[in-house]
N, CA, C and O atoms as a GROMACS GRO file, in nm:
protein
  308
    1MET      N    1   9.367   9.003   8.909
    1MET     CA    2   9.295   8.978   9.032
    1MET      C    3   9.166   9.060   9.029
    1MET      O    4   9.164   9.171   8.976
    2SER      N    5   9.060   9.008   9.085
    2SER     CA    6   8.934   9.080   9.090
    2SER      C    7   8.910   9.135   9.230
    2SER      O    8   8.984   9.104   9.323
    3PHE      N    9   8.808   9.216   9.242
    3PHE     CA   10   8.774   9.270   9.374
    3PHE      C   11   8.742   9.157   9.471
    3PHE      O   12   8.779   9.163   9.588
    4GLU      N   13   8.673   9.056   9.422
    4GLU     CA   14   8.631   8.946   9.508
    4GLU      C   15   8.749   8.866   9.561
    4GLU      O   16   8.752   8.830   9.678
    5THR      N   17   8.848   8.838   9.475
    5THR     CA   18   8.960   8.756   9.518
    5THR      C   19   9.060   8.837   9.600
    5THR      O   20   9.136   8.781   9.678
    6ALA      N   21   9.060   8.968   9.584
    6ALA     CA   22   9.152   9.053   9.661
    6ALA      C   23   9.100   9.074   9.802
    6ALA      O   24   9.179   9.102   9.892
    7GLY      N   25   8.968   9.061   9.825
    7GLY     CA   26   8.911   9.094   9.954
    7GLY      C   27   8.904   9.246   9.965
    7GLY      O   28   9.002   9.315   9.933
    8LEU      N   29   8.794   9.298  10.007
    8LEU     CA   30   8.776   9.443  10.009
    8LEU      C   31   8.817   9.503  10.143
    8LEU      O   32   8.780   9.453  10.249
    9TYR      N   33   8.893   9.612  10.137
    9TYR     CA   34   8.924   9.693  10.253
    9TYR      C   35   8.808   9.793  10.262
    9TYR      O   36   8.796   9.882  10.177
   10ASP      N   37   8.725   9.778  10.362
   10ASP     CA   38   8.601   9.854  10.372
   10ASP      C   39   8.626   9.992  10.431
   10ASP      O   40   8.654  10.006  10.550
   11LEU      N   41   8.616  10.094  10.347
   11LEU     CA   42   8.633  10.233  10.390
   11LEU      C   43   8.502  10.310  10.375
   11LEU      O   44   8.502  10.433  10.370
   12ARG      N   45   8.392  10.237  10.370
   12ARG     CA   46   8.261  10.301  10.356
   12ARG      C   47   8.229  10.381  10.482
   12ARG      O   48   8.260  10.339  10.593
   13GLY      N   49   8.166  10.495  10.462
   13GLY     CA   50   8.126  10.580  10.573
   13GLY      C   51   8.232  10.681  10.614
   13GLY      O   52   8.204  10.771  10.693
   14LEU      N   53   8.353  10.669  10.561
   14LEU     CA   54   8.460  10.762  10.594
   14LEU      C   55   8.461  10.878  10.497
   14LEU      O   56   8.439  10.860  10.377
   15LYS      N   57   8.487  10.996  10.547
   15LYS     CA   58   8.492  11.117  10.465
   15LYS      C   59   8.636  11.158  10.439
   15LYS      O   60   8.726  11.125  10.516
   16CYS      N   61   8.656  11.232  10.331
   16CYS     CA   62   8.785  11.285  10.293
   16CYS      C   63   8.847  11.359  10.412
   16CYS      O   64   8.779  11.439  10.476
   17PRO      N   65   8.972  11.335  10.444
   17PRO     CA   66   9.074  11.263  10.370
   17PRO      C   67   9.098  11.120  10.418
   17PRO      O   68   9.195  11.057  10.377
   18LEU      N   69   9.010  11.068  10.505
   18LEU     CA   70   9.036  10.938  10.567
   18LEU      C   71   9.053  10.822  10.469
   18LEU      O   72   9.142  10.739  10.491
   19PRO      N   73   8.974  10.810  10.361
   19PRO     CA   74   8.998  10.697  10.270
   19PRO      C   75   9.140  10.694  10.214
   19PRO      O   76   9.201  10.588  10.204
   20VAL      N   77   9.193  10.811  10.177
   20VAL     CA   78   9.330  10.816  10.124
   20VAL      C   79   9.431  10.786  10.234
   20VAL      O   80   9.526  10.711  10.212
   21LEU      N   81   9.412  10.843  10.351
   21LEU     CA   82   9.507  10.821  10.461
   21LEU      C   83   9.512  10.674  10.502
   21LEU      O   84   9.620  10.620  10.524
   22LYS      N   85   9.396  10.610  10.512
   22LYS     CA   86   9.392  10.468  10.550
   22LYS      C   87   9.448  10.379  10.439
   22LYS      O   88   9.512  10.278  10.466
   23THR      N   89   9.422  10.417  10.313
   23THR     CA   90   9.478  10.341  10.201
   23THR      C   91   9.630  10.351  10.203
   23THR      O   92   9.699  10.250  10.185
   24ARG      N   93   9.683  10.470  10.224
   24ARG     CA   94   9.828  10.490  10.231
   24ARG      C   95   9.888  10.403  10.342
   24ARG      O   96   9.990  10.337  10.322
   25ARG      N   97   9.826  10.404  10.458
   25ARG     CA   98   9.877  10.326  10.572
   25ARG      C   99   9.876  10.176  10.541
   25ARG      O  100   9.972  10.106  10.572
   26ARG      N  101   9.767  10.129  10.480
   26ARG     CA  102   9.756   9.985  10.449
   26ARG      C  103   9.861   9.945  10.345
   26ARG      O  104   9.925   9.840  10.358
   27LEU      N  105   9.879  10.027  10.241
   27LEU     CA  106   9.976   9.997  10.136
   27LEU      C  107  10.119   9.998  10.190
   27LEU      O  108  10.204   9.922  10.144
   28LYS      N  109  10.144  10.083  10.287
   28LYS     CA  110  10.279  10.095  10.344
   28LYS      C  111  10.330   9.961  10.398
   28LYS      O  112  10.449   9.930  10.389
   29GLY      N  113  10.240   9.881  10.454
   29GLY     CA  114  10.277   9.752  10.511
   29GLY      C  115  10.277   9.637  10.412
   29GLY      O  116  10.299   9.522  10.450
   30MET      N  117  10.252   9.666  10.285
   30MET     CA  118  10.244   9.561  10.183
   30MET      C  119  10.369   9.562  10.095
   30MET      O  120  10.438   9.663  10.085
   31GLU      N  121  10.397   9.448  10.032
   31GLU     CA  122  10.512   9.438   9.943
   31GLU      C  123  10.479   9.499   9.808
   31GLU      O  124  10.364   9.503   9.767
   32SER      N  125  10.582   9.547   9.740
   32SER     CA  126  10.567   9.602   9.606
   32SER      C  127  10.505   9.497   9.515
   32SER      O  128  10.546   9.380   9.516
   33GLY      N  129  10.406   9.538   9.436
   33GLY     CA  130  10.338   9.446   9.345
   33GLY      C  131  10.212   9.385   9.405
   33GLY      O  132  10.131   9.328   9.332
   34ALA      N  133  10.195   9.396   9.537
   34ALA     CA  134  10.075   9.343   9.602
   34ALA      C  135   9.955   9.429   9.564
   34ALA      O  136   9.969   9.547   9.533
   35GLU      N  137   9.836   9.368   9.567
   35GLU     CA  138   9.715   9.440   9.528
   35GLU      C  139   9.622   9.460   9.647
   35GLU      O  140   9.608   9.372   9.732
   36LEU      N  141   9.560   9.576   9.650
   36LEU     CA  142   9.467   9.612   9.755
   36LEU      C  143   9.338   9.660   9.690
   36LEU      O  144   9.340   9.748   9.605
   37ALA      N  145   9.226   9.601   9.730
   37ALA     CA  146   9.094   9.643   9.682
   37ALA      C  147   9.028   9.723   9.794
   37ALA      O  148   9.026   9.679   9.909
   38ILE      N  149   8.976   9.840   9.760
   38ILE     CA  150   8.908   9.922   9.860
   38ILE      C  151   8.769   9.959   9.811
   38ILE      O  152   8.743   9.966   9.691
   39GLU      N  153   8.681   9.983   9.907
   39GLU     CA  154   8.546  10.029   9.875
   39GLU      C  155   8.517  10.152   9.959
   39GLU      O  156   8.540  10.152  10.080
   40THR      N  157   8.467  10.257   9.894
   40THR     CA  158   8.440  10.384   9.962
   40THR      C  159   8.300  10.433   9.930
   40THR      O  160   8.240  10.394   9.830
   41THR      N  161   8.250  10.520  10.017
   41THR     CA  162   8.124  10.588   9.990
   41THR      C  163   8.146  10.739   9.976
   41THR      O  164   8.052  10.812   9.942
   42ASP      N  165   8.266  10.786  10.001
   42ASP     CA  166   8.298  10.928   9.991
   42ASP      C  167   8.297  10.968   9.843
   42ASP      O  168   8.375  10.913   9.765
   43PRO      N  169   8.210  11.063   9.803
   43PRO     CA  170   8.205  11.102   9.662
   43PRO      C  171   8.337  11.156   9.609
   43PRO      O  172   8.365  11.142   9.490
   44LEU      N  173   8.419  11.216   9.694
   44LEU     CA  174   8.548  11.270   9.650
   44LEU      C  175   8.652  11.162   9.624
   44LEU      O  176   8.754  11.189   9.561
   45ALA      N  177   8.628  11.041   9.671
   45ALA     CA  178   8.725  10.933   9.649
   45ALA      C  179   8.745  10.904   9.501
   45ALA      O  180   8.853  10.861   9.460
   46GLY      N  181   8.643  10.928   9.420
   46GLY     CA  182   8.655  10.908   9.275
   46GLY      C  183   8.762  10.995   9.213
   46GLY      O  184   8.815  10.963   9.106
   47ILE      N  185   8.795  11.105   9.277
   47ILE     CA  186   8.902  11.194   9.234
   47ILE      C  187   9.028  11.170   9.316
   47ILE      O  188   9.139  11.163   9.262
   48ASP      N  189   9.010  11.158   9.448
   48ASP     CA  190   9.124  11.150   9.540
   48ASP      C  191   9.208  11.023   9.525
   48ASP      O  192   9.330  11.030   9.526
   49ILE      N  193   9.144  10.908   9.512
   49ILE     CA  194   9.219  10.782   9.505
   49ILE      C  195   9.303  10.774   9.376
   49ILE      O  196   9.421  10.741   9.385
   50PRO      N  197   9.247  10.803   9.257
   50PRO     CA  198   9.333  10.802   9.138
   50PRO      C  199   9.449  10.902   9.148
   50PRO      O  200   9.560  10.872   9.106
   51HIS      N  201   9.422  11.020   9.204
   51HIS     CA  202   9.527  11.121   9.222
   51HIS      C  203   9.635  11.069   9.318
   51HIS      O  204   9.754  11.085   9.292
   52PHE      N  205   9.593  11.009   9.428
   52PHE     CA  206   9.686  10.951   9.525
   52PHE      C  207   9.775  10.846   9.458
   52PHE      O  208   9.897  10.847   9.476
   53CYS      N  209   9.715  10.757   9.380
   53CYS     CA  210   9.792  10.652   9.312
   53CYS      C  211   9.896  10.713   9.219
   53CYS      O  212  10.012  10.670   9.217
   54SER      N  213   9.856  10.811   9.143
   54SER     CA  214   9.947  10.878   9.051
   54SER      C  215  10.063  10.945   9.124
   54SER      O  216  10.178  10.933   9.083
   55GLN      N  217  10.032  11.015   9.232
   55GLN     CA  218  10.134  11.087   9.308
   55GLN      C  219  10.231  10.993   9.380
   55GLN      O  220  10.349  11.024   9.393
   56GLU      N  221  10.180  10.879   9.428
   56GLU     CA  222  10.260  10.787   9.509
   56GLU      C  223  10.327  10.676   9.428
   56GLU      O  224  10.404  10.597   9.484
   57GLY      N  225  10.298  10.668   9.298
   57GLY     CA  226  10.362  10.567   9.214
   57GLY      C  227  10.294  10.430   9.218
   57GLY      O  228  10.357  10.330   9.184
   58HIS      N  229  10.168  10.426   9.257
   58HIS     CA  230  10.092  10.301   9.257
   58HIS      C  231  10.010  10.294   9.129
   58HIS      O  232   9.981  10.396   9.067
   59GLN      N  233   9.974  10.172   9.090
   59GLN     CA  234   9.894  10.154   8.969
   59GLN      C  235   9.747  10.134   9.006
   59GLN      O  236   9.714  10.044   9.084
   60LEU      N  237   9.661  10.215   8.950
   60LEU     CA  238   9.518  10.195   8.966
   60LEU      C  239   9.476  10.093   8.861
   60LEU      O  240   9.457  10.127   8.744
   61VAL      N  241   9.462   9.969   8.903
   61VAL     CA  242   9.433   9.858   8.812
   61VAL      C  243   9.290   9.863   8.762
   61VAL      O  244   9.262   9.837   8.645
   62ARG      N  245   9.200   9.897   8.853
   62ARG     CA  246   9.058   9.895   8.818
   62ARG      C  247   8.983   9.994   8.906
   62ARG      O  248   9.017  10.013   9.023
   63SER      N  249   8.882  10.055   8.850
   63SER     CA  250   8.797  10.149   8.923
   63SER      C  251   8.656  10.130   8.874
   63SER      O  252   8.631  10.121   8.753
   64GLU      N  253   8.562  10.123   8.967
   64GLU     CA  254   8.422  10.112   8.924
   64GLU      C  255   8.332  10.186   9.021
   64GLU      O  256   8.356  10.191   9.142
   65LYS      N  257   8.228  10.244   8.965
   65LYS     CA  258   8.127  10.312   9.046
   65LYS      C  259   8.029  10.208   9.097
   65LYS      O  260   7.990  10.118   9.023
   66THR      N  261   7.990  10.220   9.223
   66THR     CA  262   7.890  10.130   9.282
   66THR      C  263   7.766  10.212   9.314
   66THR      O  264   7.764  10.333   9.293
   67GLU      N  265   7.663  10.146   9.363
   67GLU     CA  266   7.539  10.217   9.399
   67GLU      C  267   7.566  10.323   9.506
   67GLU      O  268   7.502  10.429   9.506
   68THR      N  269   7.659  10.294   9.596
   68THR     CA  270   7.682  10.384   9.710
   68THR      C  271   7.816  10.458   9.706
   68THR      O  272   7.843  10.540   9.793
   69GLY      N  273   7.900  10.430   9.607
   69GLY     CA  274   8.031  10.496   9.601
   69GLY      C  275   8.120  10.440   9.492
   69GLY      O  276   8.084  10.438   9.374
   70HIS      N  277   8.240  10.396   9.533
   70HIS     CA  278   8.339  10.347   9.437
   70HIS      C  279   8.413  10.225   9.493
   70HIS      O  280   8.421  10.205   9.614
   71ARG      N  281   8.466  10.145   9.401
   71ARG     CA  282   8.560  10.037   9.433
   71ARG      C  283   8.684  10.060   9.349
   71ARG      O  284   8.676  10.098   9.233
   72PHE      N  285   8.799  10.036   9.411
   72PHE     CA  286   8.926  10.052   9.343
   72PHE      C  287   9.014   9.930   9.370
   72PHE      O  288   9.011   9.873   9.479
   73LEU      N  289   9.090   9.892   9.269
   73LEU     CA  290   9.192   9.789   9.285
   73LEU      C  291   9.326   9.855   9.256
   73LEU      O  292   9.350   9.905   9.146
   74ILE      N  293   9.412   9.855   9.357
   74ILE     CA  294   9.540   9.926   9.350
   74ILE      C  295   9.654   9.826   9.361
   74ILE      O  296   9.653   9.737   9.446
   75ARG      N  297   9.753   9.840   9.274
   75ARG     CA  298   9.876   9.760   9.281
   75ARG      C  299   9.985   9.849   9.336
   75ARG      O  300  10.015   9.955   9.280
   76LYS      N  301  10.045   9.805   9.446
   76LYS     CA  302  10.150   9.887   9.509
   76LYS      C  303  10.270   9.898   9.419
   76LYS      O  304  10.318   9.800   9.363
   77GLY      N  305  10.319  10.021   9.406
   77GLY     CA  306  10.437  10.049   9.324
   77GLY      C  307  10.566  10.020   9.395
   77GLY      O  308  10.673  10.038   9.339
   0.00000   0.00000   0.00000
């Protein structure tokens, strides 16, 4: 799945720890194996989101730097 087909969960403008907290909340309501694409502008998200995925058992399928931040594609564990 690509970022475009997943639809982006827009977390731009939010500062740490909100991108991780909102991602956790959104994933909680999803079924295992479902994918969530997020977009952030918080510079710390490049570290925080991969760490969150590792700690929570989710798979970071894709990560890319954008002009204003990062995009991530996460598969719920």
